[in-house]
Short mmCIF file of the C-alpha atoms (twelve columns), coordinates in Angstrom:
data_MODEL
# 
_entry.id   MODEL 
# 
loop_
_atom_site.group_PDB 
_atom_site.id 
_atom_site.type_symbol 
_atom_site.label_atom_id 
_atom_site.label_alt_id 
_atom_site.label_comp_id 
_atom_site.label_asym_id 
_atom_site.label_seq_id 
_atom_site.Cartn_x 
_atom_site.Cartn_y 
_atom_site.Cartn_z 
_atom_site.pdbx_PDB_model_num 
ATOM 1   C CA . ARG A 1   -20.804 -30.644 1.172   1 
ATOM 2   C CA . PHE A 2   -17.153 -30.653 1.994   1 
ATOM 3   C CA . HIS A 3   -15.336 -32.417 4.658   1 
ATOM 4   C CA . SER A 4   -13.478 -28.867 5.629   1 
ATOM 5   C CA . THR A 5   -14.233 -25.032 4.846   1 
ATOM 6   C CA . VAL A 6   -11.833 -22.345 5.486   1 
ATOM 7   C CA . TYR A 7   -12.685 -18.574 5.555   1 
ATOM 8   C CA . HIS A 8   -9.964  -16.619 4.280   1 
ATOM 9   C CA . CYS A 9   -10.285 -12.878 5.133   1 
ATOM 10  C CA . VAL A 10  -8.267  -10.026 3.322   1 
ATOM 11  C CA . ASP A 11  -10.145 -6.924  4.421   1 
ATOM 12  C CA . ARG A 12  -12.699 -5.500  6.557   1 
ATOM 13  C CA . ILE A 13  -15.296 -4.853  3.604   1 
ATOM 14  C CA . GLN A 14  -17.997 -3.561  5.538   1 
ATOM 15  C CA . ALA A 15  -15.751 -0.541  6.552   1 
ATOM 16  C CA . GLN A 16  -15.867 0.224   2.341   1 
ATOM 17  C CA . PRO A 17  -18.239 3.176   1.516   1 
ATOM 18  C CA . GLY A 18  -21.798 1.976   0.550   1 
ATOM 19  C CA . MET A 19  -21.589 -1.421  2.183   1 
ATOM 20  C CA . PRO A 20  -24.438 -2.807  3.937   1 
ATOM 21  C CA . VAL A 21  -22.656 -2.938  7.272   1 
ATOM 22  C CA . ALA A 22  -25.177 -4.872  9.538   1 
ATOM 23  C CA . GLU A 23  -26.360 -7.641  7.038   1 
ATOM 24  C CA . LEU A 24  -22.313 -8.082  6.656   1 
ATOM 25  C CA . GLU A 25  -21.461 -8.104  10.361  1 
ATOM 26  C CA . SER A 26  -24.176 -10.951 10.580  1 
ATOM 27  C CA . ALA A 27  -23.091 -12.932 7.808   1 
ATOM 28  C CA . GLU A 28  -19.555 -12.744 8.744   1 
ATOM 29  C CA . GLN A 29  -20.415 -14.107 12.579  1 
ATOM 30  C CA . ASP A 30  -22.378 -16.866 10.644  1 
ATOM 31  C CA . LEU A 31  -19.537 -17.804 8.387   1 
ATOM 32  C CA . CYS A 32  -16.758 -17.769 11.327  1 
ATOM 33  C CA . GLY A 33  -19.379 -20.015 13.517  1 
ATOM 34  C CA . ALA A 34  -19.854 -22.350 10.259  1 
ATOM 35  C CA . VAL A 35  -16.227 -23.015 9.124   1 
ATOM 36  C CA . ASN A 36  -13.329 -25.030 10.250  1 
ATOM 37  C CA . ALA A 37  -10.574 -22.347 10.233  1 
ATOM 38  C CA . VAL A 38  -10.281 -18.760 9.273   1 
ATOM 39  C CA . PHE A 39  -7.199  -17.262 7.948   1 
ATOM 40  C CA . THR A 40  -6.718  -13.455 8.016   1 
ATOM 41  C CA . THR A 41  -4.004  -11.136 6.420   1 
ATOM 42  C CA . ALA A 42  -3.859  -8.580  9.092   1 
ATOM 43  C CA . PRO A 43  -3.201  -8.741  12.891  1 
ATOM 44  C CA . GLN A 44  -6.327  -6.426  13.653  1 
ATOM 45  C CA . LEU A 45  -8.454  -8.916  11.342  1 
ATOM 46  C CA . GLN A 46  -7.435  -11.889 13.545  1 
ATOM 47  C CA . ALA A 47  -8.096  -9.958  16.762  1 
ATOM 48  C CA . ALA A 48  -11.968 -9.003  15.383  1 
ATOM 49  C CA . LEU A 49  -12.554 -12.873 14.034  1 
ATOM 50  C CA . SER A 50  -10.800 -14.834 16.903  1 
ATOM 51  C CA . PRO A 51  -13.771 -14.599 19.255  1 
ATOM 52  C CA . LEU A 52  -15.869 -15.998 16.856  1 
ATOM 53  C CA . ASN A 53  -13.818 -19.085 15.642  1 
ATOM 54  C CA . ALA A 54  -10.919 -20.438 17.958  1 
ATOM 55  C CA . GLY A 55  -9.470  -21.660 14.832  1 
ATOM 56  C CA . THR A 56  -8.508  -18.112 13.571  1 
ATOM 57  C CA . HIS A 57  -5.034  -17.617 12.282  1 
ATOM 58  C CA . LEU A 58  -2.709  -14.689 10.715  1 
ATOM 59  C CA . PHE A 59  -1.313  -15.041 7.457   1 
ATOM 60  C CA . GLY A 60  0.162   -11.480 6.517   1 
ATOM 61  C CA . ASN A 61  0.467   -10.699 2.890   1 
ATOM 62  C CA . VAL A 62  3.646   -11.204 0.518   1 
ATOM 63  C CA . ALA A 63  4.659   -10.357 -2.494  1 
ATOM 64  C CA . ASP A 64  6.378   -11.639 -5.625  1 
ATOM 65  C CA . ALA A 65  10.054  -10.460 -4.955  1 
ATOM 66  C CA . SER A 66  11.616  -12.163 -7.804  1 
ATOM 67  C CA . HIS A 67  9.441   -9.928  -10.377 1 
ATOM 68  C CA . PHE A 68  9.576   -6.829  -8.435  1 
ATOM 69  C CA . VAL A 69  13.543  -7.172  -8.250  1 
ATOM 70  C CA . GLN A 70  13.501  -6.832  -11.771 1 
ATOM 71  C CA . ALA A 71  13.539  -3.022  -10.915 1 
ATOM 72  C CA . ARG A 72  17.014  -3.204  -9.979  1 
ATOM 73  C CA . SER A 73  18.441  -5.262  -13.206 1 
ATOM 74  C CA . GLY A 74  19.238  -1.968  -15.188 1 
ATOM 75  C CA . ALA A 75  17.846  -4.060  -18.311 1 
ATOM 76  C CA . LEU A 76  14.181  -2.619  -17.974 1 
ATOM 77  C CA . SER A 77  13.164  -0.020  -20.678 1 
ATOM 78  C CA . ARG A 78  12.019  3.447   -19.326 1 
ATOM 79  C CA . PRO A 79  8.330   3.687   -19.857 1 
ATOM 80  C CA . SER A 80  7.430   5.728   -22.826 1 
ATOM 81  C CA . ASP A 81  4.733   7.646   -21.169 1 
ATOM 82  C CA . LEU A 82  6.954   8.697   -17.907 1 
ATOM 83  C CA . PRO A 83  7.100   12.620  -18.014 1 
ATOM 84  C CA . SER A 84  10.535  14.228  -17.823 1 
ATOM 85  C CA . ILE A 85  12.131  14.119  -14.142 1 
ATOM 86  C CA . ASP A 86  14.320  16.894  -12.843 1 
ATOM 87  C CA . GLY A 87  14.754  16.212  -9.406  1 
ATOM 88  C CA . PRO A 88  13.332  13.556  -6.920  1 
ATOM 89  C CA . CYS A 89  10.605  11.047  -8.189  1 
ATOM 90  C CA . LEU A 90  8.190   9.850   -5.729  1 
ATOM 91  C CA . ILE A 91  5.780   7.251   -6.734  1 
ATOM 92  C CA . PHE A 92  2.568   5.471   -5.592  1 
ATOM 93  C CA . ILE A 93  1.235   2.608   -7.218  1 
ATOM 94  C CA . GLY A 94  -2.222  1.515   -6.253  1 
ATOM 95  C CA . ALA A 95  -6.111  1.765   -6.092  1 
ATOM 96  C CA . ILE A 96  -6.721  5.795   -5.669  1 
ATOM 97  C CA . ASP A 97  -9.665  5.728   -3.375  1 
ATOM 98  C CA . ALA A 98  -10.713 8.548   -1.357  1 
ATOM 99  C CA . TYR A 99  -11.692 6.625   1.729   1 
ATOM 100 C CA . LYS A 100 -7.889  4.657   2.524   1 
ATOM 101 C CA . LEU A 101 -5.561  7.138   0.345   1 
ATOM 102 C CA . ASP A 102 -5.041  10.329  1.962   1 
ATOM 103 C CA . LEU A 103 -5.254  12.299  -0.964  1 
ATOM 104 C CA . PRO A 104 -5.164  15.686  1.041   1 
ATOM 105 C CA . LEU A 105 -1.909  14.574  2.353   1 
ATOM 106 C CA . LEU A 106 -0.704  13.659  -1.174  1 
ATOM 107 C CA . GLU A 107 -2.198  17.106  -2.538  1 
ATOM 108 C CA . ALA A 108 -0.290  19.126  0.461   1 
ATOM 109 C CA . LEU A 109 2.979   17.124  0.092   1 
ATOM 110 C CA . ALA A 110 2.768   18.487  -3.601  1 
ATOM 111 C CA . ALA A 111 2.105   22.023  -3.395  1 
ATOM 112 C CA . GLY A 112 5.040   22.506  -0.569  1 
ATOM 113 C CA . ASN A 113 7.658   20.492  -2.718  1 
ATOM 114 C CA . PRO A 114 7.458   21.594  -6.308  1 
ATOM 115 C CA . GLN A 115 10.942  20.373  -6.406  1 
ATOM 116 C CA . TRP A 116 9.246   16.779  -6.425  1 
ATOM 117 C CA . THR A 117 7.751   14.919  -8.969  1 
ATOM 118 C CA . PHE A 118 5.063   12.571  -7.843  1 
ATOM 119 C CA . ILE A 119 3.937   9.621   -10.284 1 
ATOM 120 C CA . LEU A 120 0.630   8.004   -9.421  1 
ATOM 121 C CA . ILE A 121 -0.014  4.673   -11.226 1 
ATOM 122 C CA . GLY A 122 -3.340  3.035   -10.232 1 
ATOM 123 C CA . PRO A 123 -7.166  3.241   -11.132 1 
ATOM 124 C CA . VAL A 124 -8.998  6.252   -9.677  1 
ATOM 125 C CA . GLY A 125 -12.371 5.397   -7.687  1 
ATOM 126 C CA . GLU A 126 -12.662 1.645   -8.459  1 
ATOM 127 C CA . THR A 127 -14.418 1.365   -5.206  1 
ATOM 128 C CA . ASP A 128 -15.064 4.707   -3.839  1 
ATOM 129 C CA . PRO A 129 -16.865 6.633   -6.892  1 
ATOM 130 C CA . SER A 130 -17.131 9.848   -4.920  1 
ATOM 131 C CA . THR A 131 -13.164 9.928   -5.173  1 
ATOM 132 C CA . ASP A 132 -11.965 13.110  -6.932  1 
ATOM 133 C CA . ALA A 133 -8.383  13.379  -7.267  1 
ATOM 134 C CA . SER A 134 -8.245  16.522  -9.646  1 
ATOM 135 C CA . VAL A 135 -7.209  19.026  -7.177  1 
ATOM 136 C CA . LEU A 136 -4.137  16.756  -6.554  1 
ATOM 137 C CA . THR A 137 -3.246  16.198  -10.189 1 
ATOM 138 C CA . ALA A 138 -3.850  19.805  -11.123 1 
ATOM 139 C CA . HIS A 139 -0.334  20.393  -9.716  1 
ATOM 140 C CA . HIS A 140 2.267   20.334  -12.376 1 
ATOM 141 C CA . ASN A 141 4.341   17.971  -10.444 1 
ATOM 142 C CA . VAL A 142 1.869   15.378  -10.026 1 
ATOM 143 C CA . HIS A 143 1.392   13.023  -13.266 1 
ATOM 144 C CA . TRP A 144 -1.260  10.110  -12.894 1 
ATOM 145 C CA . LEU A 145 -0.815  7.690   -15.731 1 
ATOM 146 C CA . GLY A 146 -3.732  5.299   -15.224 1 
ATOM 147 C CA . PRO A 147 -3.507  1.783   -14.068 1 
ATOM 148 C CA . LYS A 148 -0.750  -0.300  -15.618 1 
ATOM 149 C CA . PRO A 149 -0.571  -3.995  -16.165 1 
ATOM 150 C CA . TYR A 150 1.324   -6.111  -13.400 1 
ATOM 151 C CA . SER A 151 4.082   -7.059  -16.033 1 
ATOM 152 C CA . GLU A 152 5.383   -3.384  -16.226 1 
ATOM 153 C CA . LEU A 153 5.310   -2.258  -12.680 1 
ATOM 154 C CA . PRO A 154 9.125   -2.837  -12.035 1 
ATOM 155 C CA . ALA A 155 9.627   -0.626  -14.645 1 
ATOM 156 C CA . TYR A 156 8.242   2.226   -12.974 1 
ATOM 157 C CA . LEU A 157 9.428   1.556   -9.442  1 
ATOM 158 C CA . ALA A 158 13.032  1.403   -11.492 1 
ATOM 159 C CA . VAL A 159 12.985  5.303   -11.639 1 
ATOM 160 C CA . ALA A 160 11.531  6.223   -8.099  1 
ATOM 161 C CA . ASP A 161 13.654  7.483   -5.469  1 
ATOM 162 C CA . VAL A 162 11.130  6.885   -2.769  1 
ATOM 163 C CA . ALA A 163 7.739   5.098   -2.678  1 
ATOM 164 C CA . LEU A 164 4.820   6.308   -0.936  1 
ATOM 165 C CA . LEU A 165 2.189   4.477   0.712   1 
ATOM 166 C CA . PRO A 166 0.192   7.650   2.346   1 
ATOM 167 C CA . LEU A 167 -3.182  6.224   4.038   1 
ATOM 168 C CA . GLN A 168 -5.861  7.364   6.248   1 
ATOM 169 C CA . LEU A 169 -6.097  5.708   9.264   1 
ATOM 170 C CA . ASN A 170 -9.300  4.591   9.631   1 
ATOM 171 C CA . ASP A 171 -11.168 1.279   10.256  1 
ATOM 172 C CA . TYR A 172 -10.757 0.452   6.941   1 
ATOM 173 C CA . THR A 173 -7.145  0.785   6.774   1 
ATOM 174 C CA . ARG A 174 -6.574  -0.375  10.215  1 
ATOM 175 C CA . HIS A 175 -7.594  -3.801  9.343   1 
ATOM 176 C CA . MET A 176 -5.402  -3.858  5.736   1 
ATOM 177 C CA . TYR A 177 -2.152  -5.517  5.013   1 
ATOM 178 C CA . PRO A 178 -0.790  -3.778  1.815   1 
ATOM 179 C CA . MET A 179 1.412   -6.219  -0.433  1 
ATOM 180 C CA . LYS A 180 2.643   -3.169  -2.411  1 
ATOM 181 C CA . PHE A 181 4.582   -2.485  0.933   1 
ATOM 182 C CA . PHE A 182 6.884   -5.666  -0.129  1 
ATOM 183 C CA . GLU A 183 6.603   -4.977  -3.521  1 
ATOM 184 C CA . TYR A 184 8.248   -1.634  -3.096  1 
ATOM 185 C CA . LEU A 185 10.766  -3.300  -0.755  1 
ATOM 186 C CA . ALA A 186 11.569  -5.743  -3.604  1 
ATOM 187 C CA . ALA A 187 12.166  -3.187  -5.920  1 
ATOM 188 C CA . GLY A 188 14.775  -1.638  -3.495  1 
ATOM 189 C CA . CYS A 189 12.845  1.585   -3.007  1 
ATOM 190 C CA . PRO A 190 13.157  3.810   0.249   1 
ATOM 191 C CA . VAL A 191 9.754   3.613   1.513   1 
ATOM 192 C CA . VAL A 192 7.479   6.057   3.520   1 
ATOM 193 C CA . SER A 193 4.354   4.843   4.668   1 
ATOM 194 C CA . THR A 194 1.188   5.812   7.080   1 
ATOM 195 C CA . ALA A 195 1.931   4.065   10.483  1 
ATOM 196 C CA . ILE A 196 -1.270  1.083   9.969   1 
ATOM 197 C CA . PRO A 197 -1.220  -1.306  12.391  1 
ATOM 198 C CA . SER A 198 -0.258  -4.232  10.379  1 
ATOM 199 C CA . LEU A 199 3.225   -2.523  9.093   1 
ATOM 200 C CA . LEU A 200 4.209   -1.584  13.015  1 
ATOM 201 C CA . ASP A 201 6.939   -4.543  12.741  1 
ATOM 202 C CA . GLN A 202 8.436   -3.459  9.858   1 
ATOM 203 C CA . ALA A 203 9.831   0.085   11.255  1 
ATOM 204 C CA . ASP A 204 13.084  -1.074  10.965  1 
ATOM 205 C CA . VAL A 205 12.913  -1.623  6.906   1 
ATOM 206 C CA . ALA A 206 10.783  1.799   6.132   1 
ATOM 207 C CA . CYS A 207 9.953   5.387   7.787   1 
ATOM 208 C CA . LEU A 208 6.392   4.662   9.388   1 
ATOM 209 C CA . CYS A 209 4.747   8.213   9.831   1 
ATOM 210 C CA . PRO A 210 1.574   9.459   11.336  1 
ATOM 211 C CA . PRO A 211 -0.588  10.531  8.434   1 
ATOM 212 C CA . ASP A 212 0.381   14.159  8.693   1 
ATOM 213 C CA . VAL A 213 2.243   16.569  6.085   1 
ATOM 214 C CA . GLU A 214 5.426   17.247  8.422   1 
ATOM 215 C CA . PRO A 215 6.373   13.861  9.545   1 
ATOM 216 C CA . PHE A 216 6.081   12.669  5.766   1 
ATOM 217 C CA . GLN A 217 7.922   15.427  4.210   1 
ATOM 218 C CA . ALA A 218 10.477  15.006  6.964   1 
ATOM 219 C CA . ALA A 219 10.800  11.168  6.139   1 
ATOM 220 C CA . ILE A 220 10.839  11.837  2.436   1 
ATOM 221 C CA . ALA A 221 13.535  14.759  2.581   1 
ATOM 222 C CA . ALA A 222 15.670  12.230  5.210   1 
ATOM 223 C CA . LEU A 223 15.533  9.172   2.455   1 
ATOM 224 C CA . LEU A 224 16.303  11.478  -0.115  1 
ATOM 225 C CA . LYS A 225 19.826  12.558  1.420   1 
ATOM 226 C CA . GLY A 226 20.476  8.783   1.736   1 
ATOM 227 C CA . ASP A 227 19.185  8.230   5.212   1 
ATOM 228 C CA . GLY A 228 17.036  5.533   6.531   1 
ATOM 229 C CA . PRO A 229 17.050  1.556   6.336   1 
ATOM 230 C CA . PRO A 230 19.850  0.555   4.035   1 
ATOM 231 C CA . LEU A 231 18.965  -1.322  0.689   1 
ATOM 232 C CA . GLU A 232 20.352  -4.487  1.957   1 
ATOM 233 C CA . ARG A 233 18.084  -4.658  4.779   1 
ATOM 234 C CA . ARG A 234 14.928  -3.847  2.685   1 
ATOM 235 C CA . LEU A 235 15.914  -6.410  0.111   1 
ATOM 236 C CA . ALA A 236 16.405  -9.248  2.611   1 
ATOM 237 C CA . ARG A 237 13.022  -8.658  4.272   1 
ATOM 238 C CA . ALA A 238 11.389  -8.248  1.033   1 
ATOM 239 C CA . ALA A 239 12.787  -12.008 0.274   1 
ATOM 240 C CA . GLN A 240 11.320  -13.130 3.139   1 
ATOM 241 C CA . PHE A 241 7.769   -11.984 2.741   1 
ATOM 242 C CA . THR A 242 7.346   -13.796 -0.813  1 
ATOM 243 C CA . TYR A 243 5.641   -16.523 -2.486  1 
# 
């Protein structure tokens, strides 16, 4: 027995593939009714759970800015497994799962822009075994480097001209708040992301787009020309959203 209990809800787990949706919905309703408070990491999670518990609060995700700002120090060695890069370098770091990452969008961007180098870092199919990234990685300008230790991520972001967050818009992503958004900002990277609900109030520090090729491509091209939110504003925002 405890004096009080807290439910910390960080994702809409029932929207992941293969989950027992009805059982999870019922269990979550029971849990919200039993705990003293609910903390949620995304505004849509708060909206969904507030009717189940009056003490439901929003605390969005943050990142370790002091760790990722190392990407701007100039003191990090270039990772040995990075390919030779001739032209702009675009990077994505995170889980490569078909239910949330927009793989067709990434593939179209790679096919239409052979002058851009795409670096993908993270596990493939970690929570969605049906994920097939072979069409994407078959392009000569796409390089999947696999998962990397957290300690090494700033060194990869140090070579990026643009950091990408190309998500689908679905029930799962509408309820998520990706901490990698602030990791990208802390590393000083210009960011192009799908305009998911949790990021709409960050439009002054990143390019937020619908998950379509044309707007993503135009936003990337604009950032590569030096347009977009200034570096000082991006770093200041990352410093606000940290531990």
